[in-house]
N, C-alpha and C positions, 0 to 999 in steps of 0.2 A: 542368193537371193538379193535382187535389187535393192538399193536403200530404200526407195519408195515403197516396195511391197514389204520390207522388213518393218518399216515403221507401221503399216498399216494392220500387219499381222500383230505386232505388238499392242497397238491400240486395242484391237477386238479382243486379245486374250486378257488385258488389263481391265477393259470395261466389263467382260464377262464377269471376271474375278469379283468386281464390286457389286454387280446385280446380286451373284449368288451368296456373297457375304452378308450384304444386307438381309436378303430374304433368310439367311441362317440365323442372323442376329433376332430377327423378328419372330422366329419360330422358337427360338431359345428362349425370348421373354415370354412367349405364351405357354410354353411347357415348364416354366420355371417352378410351378407347384408340385409337378410329377417329377423332377429332378432332386437330387441330393444338393445341397448348396454349393459344395466344392465342385461338382460336377456341373452345374450349372455356369459358374463362374469362368469353369476353365474352356467350356464349349463356347461361350460366348468371346472369350479370349483367342480362341482359335479363329474366329471370323476375324477379329483384328489383325492375327498374325497373319492370315491370308492376304488382306489388303498390303500389309507392310513387305510380305515376300514379293508379291505382283508388282508394287510400286518400284521397289528397289531392282528389281530384275529388269523392268521396263527401263529404268534409268541406265543400267549396265548396258542393256542391248543398244540403245541409243548413242549413249557417249562414247563406248568403247568397243561396240561391236563383238562382245565376247560371250562365247556360248555359254559360259554360267548363268548369263542373265536369262536365258532361256529355260535353263534349269530352275531359276528361282520363280520365273514366271509358271511354270509347271506345278512347283512345291505349293506355290499359292493357290492356284487351282484345285489341287487335289486335297488341300487343307479346308478350303470353303466348301467342296463338295462334302467332305467328311462331316462337318459341322452341321452344314444344312441337313444331310440324310440323316444324322443321329437325332437332331431336334424333329425332324419329321415323324420318325419312327416311334420316338416315345410318345409322341402326340397321339399318332395312329393306334398304338397298341394300348394304351393306356385310357383311350376313348374310342372303343371300338365302333367301327361303321363311319366314323368322321373322316379319314382319309384312305384312299386304296393303297393295297398292297403294303402294308407299314413293314413288315417282316423282311420283304424283299429289300426295300429300302434301306432297312438298318444293316442287312446283310452288304449292300453297296458301301456303307459307312466303314463297316470294319475293313471291306476288301480294298478300299481306297487306301487305306494306312500303309500297304505293304510299298506301293511306289513312293508313298511319303518318306519312309524309313530308308529305303535303299537308295532314293534319289539322292539323300543328302550324303552318303559314301561315294557315289559316282560324281558327283559335284566337286567334293574332295579331292578326288581322283584326277580332275581336270584343273584344279586351282594351282597357280592364279592365271595360267596363260590361256586356259580353254582348250588346251591339247593335253594328251597323254605324256608320261615322262619321258617314253621312249617307244618304239614298235613293240618292243617286247612285252609291253603291258596289254597287248591286243587280246591274246587268248584268255587274259583273265577277265578283260571286259566281256567278251562273248560268253564266258562260263557264268559271270555274274547275270548277266541278261537273261540267260537260259534258268538259272536258279531262280530269278526273280519271277518269271512266266510261270515256273512250275509252282512257286508258292502262290502266286495269285489264283492259279486253277485249283488249287489245295484249298483255299479259302472259301471257295465256292463249292465244294462237293465234300469236304471232310466234316464228318457229323461232329457237333460241337455245341456249346453254347454260345451264342453272340451274346456280348456284353456292350452296353451302351451307357453314355456316349462312346462312342469309338475315340481312342482303342481301350477296350476292356474294362470300362469304368464299372460302376456299382448300381446305378440308379435302376437298371432293367436287364433283364436277361431272358433269352427264348432259342430254343432249340433252331440250329439252322435249318430253314425251310427247304433247301436244296440238298441238304446231307445225303450221303449215300453210305448206308451201314455196312454194305458188301464190296467194299473198297479191296479188301484183302491186305495183307502185310507189305507186299511190294509196292503197291500204290499209296499206302498210307505213309509209308517212309520217303517216297520220291516227292509226293505232293504235299509238302509242309503246309498243315492247314491250322496251325495254333499259334497264338501269341508268343508262347515259350519258345516254340521252334523258330519262330521269325526272328524273337530276340537273339537268339544264337546265330542264326545267318547274319543279321544285322552287325553283329559283333565281328565277325569274321570279315565282313567287307568294310567296316571302319576301321579295324585293324589294318587291311591292306591299304587303306588310304592314307592312314598316318605314316606307313612304311614309304608310300610314294612322295609324302612331303618331307620326310625325312632325307630321300635321295635327293629331291630338288634343293633342300636347303643345303646340302653338304655340295653340290655342284653348281649352284647358282651364285649369282653376283650379290651386291650389297642391297639394290632394290628388290629383288626376288626373296630374300632373307627378311628383310623387313615385312614384306606382305606375308610371308608365313608366319611370323611371329604374331599377328594379329589373330589367325586362326588358333594358334598354341594358346595364347591366352585365353580364349573362349574354351578350349578343350580342358586346359589345366583347371580352369574354374567350375567346369562340370564334374572333373574327376575329384576335385577336393570336396566338393557338396557330398558326392556318392561316398567316399571315403569317410567323411565326417558322420554320415547318417548311418553307415554299417557300424563304427565304432560307437557310436551313442546306442544304438540297438544292442550291441554286444555287452555294453557297460549296464545297461538299465534291464536289460531282460526283455524289452517291449519296444514297440515303435512309436507309442504314444509318449514322446519325451520332445521339449522345446527344440533340440539341436535337430532331431530327425524332421520334425514337421518344417522347420525352416529350409532344410536343405531340400525336402521335396516340393518345396514352393519354388526356390530359386532355380533347380534343374529345368523344369519345363519353361521357366522366362528365358533362358539360356538358349534353350532349344528353338522357342517361337520367335525370339526377338534378338537375342543375342549374335546367333551365328549369321542371319542375313545382313544385319549391321556392319559386322566386321567383315564380312566378304565385301561389302560395297566400299566400305573404308578402303579397303586394301587394293581393289581392282582400278578404284578411280584415283587412288593415290592421294587421298584428302587426307591431311595430317599424318602421312605415312610414318614419318621419322618421330612422331611424339610417342609411338608404342615403347620405345626403350625408356623413357621416363615412367609411363606407365606400369611396365614391369618392374622397375627399379622399385617403385613405391609399395608395389604389390609384394614384392620379396621380403622388404623391411618389415611390413606390417605384420606379414605372415610368419616370420622369425622372432619378433617381438611377442606376438600372440602366443606362439609355441612355447617361448621362454618363460614367460609370465605364468601361462597355465602349468608349466612344470614346477615352478617356484611355489606356486599355490598348493598344488597337490604335495608335494615333498613337505610342506610346512603343516599344513591343515591334516591332510591325511597321514602322511607317513608319520611324521613326529608325533601328532595327536593319537595316532593307534597304538604308537610305541607308549606311550603316557598314559593311555585309556581312557582319553577324552577328546577324541576327535572332533572337529567342528565347533568347539567351543569359541565364544567371542575374542579371547584373549590370543589363541592362534591366529584367528581370522586377521585381527589388527597387526599381528607381526608379520604375517604375508604380506599385507598392504605396505607395511613400512619398508620391508626388504624389497618390494616391487619399487618403491618410490626411490629407495638409494641407488638400486641399480639400474633406474630408467635409462640415465644419460650414457653409462658405459656400454650398456646392452645395444641402446640405439646406435651409438658410433661403431660398434663392432656388427651390427646388423648392416648399417649403411657400407662398412667397407666389404662385406660379404655379397651384397647385391650388386655393388659397382663392379666386382671381380666375375659376378655371373653375368651380367648385361655387358659389359665394357671389354671382358677378357683381362689381358695383362695390364691394360691401362687403366688407372685407379678411377679416374674421374671422367665424366663426358666431355670435358674441357681437352684431355688429351686426345679424345677422339677426333677433335676437329681439326687439327694439323692433317691427319692422315686423309680425313675425308676431302680436304681441299686438294692434297696432292693427287687423290684420285679423280678429281673432276678436273682438275688443270691437264692431267695426261691427255686425255682425249683432244681437249682445246688446241694444245700443242701440236698434236699429230696433224689436225686438220689444216693448222695454218702453215 
C-alpha cells in the first residue's frame, strides 16, 4: 500500500475507534445502575484500552511501517465494539423497548471477543519484525486462522448463555438468540462456542507464540533480544499474578482474599494497557536497553519478597505451631527482627543472583559495556 494510502487508512481506523469508544463510554455511564460496579468499571476501562491500542498501533504504522501496528489497530477496534455492544445490550435488555435487537447486539459483544483473544497470539507470533520466524510457521498460521473462523461460527450458533458485559461477566445473562440446539456431537465439537473452549484454544495459540519468541531470542542479535525481553516482562508479570491468585485460593479455600483480589485486578490491567505499551516501546526502540535495569530490580524485589515471606512463615507459623501459640505478638516481633537483621545480606545475595540472570557470567552491567562497545565498533571498522 502506498504511504499516502496507508496513512489515510490508519487515520480512518483510528478515528473510528475513537468514535466507537466515546459512544461505548457514554452508554456504559448510562447503564451504570444496571451493571455490577466491577463490570461497569472494566467495561469503561475497555473503552480507554481501545483508544490506547489504536493510538499506539497508528504510531507504529506511521513510524515503523510494521504489520503489528495494524494488529494493534484491529485489537483497538474490536475492543471498542465489544465495550459498546455490551453496554448497548445491557441497556436494551434491562429496559425493554428502548433499543432495537439488544440480544443480537449482546451476542455481537461476546462474538467480538474471539478475534480479540486470538489476535494477541498472532501479534506475538509476528513480534518484533512483523514477519513469521520462518516459512515453516505458515501451516500453523493457516490452522490458527481456520480454528479462529470455526470458533467465531460456533459462538453464533452454539446454544449457551451469553454473559454481559463481554466476555462472560456477571451483570446479565440471556440465551443465545441464534443458538441451534440440534447441532449434533460433531458440529458441537468442531464449532467451539463456549468461553471455556475458547480459553483452551487461546492457551494453545499463546503457547505457540511464546515458542516462536524463544526461537527468535536464541537466534536473534542483541537488539532483537532486548525487544523480546519487554514482552517477556509483561508475560512473567501476568504469570506471577495468576500463580499468586491460585496459591492464595488454595491456602484460604476461597477466592475472596486480598491476594487473589489484587491479582485479578492487575491481570486485566496488564492485558488492557501493559501489552500494547511494551510492544510499542520495543518496536519503536524507545528506551530499549532500560529493560535490563527493570528486570534486574524486579528479580531483586521478587527474591527479597519470597525470602521475607518464608522467614515470616517459618517463625510465626512453623515455630509457633510447634510451641502451640502461632501468630502471637512475640513471634511476630521476632520475625520482624530477623528480617531486619538479614535484610542487607539477603539484598546483596539477591543482587548477585539478579546480575547473573540479567547479565550472564558478567557480574555487573559495567562489565557488559566493554563487550557492547566492541560489538558496535566491529561494524564501523568493516564499513571503513
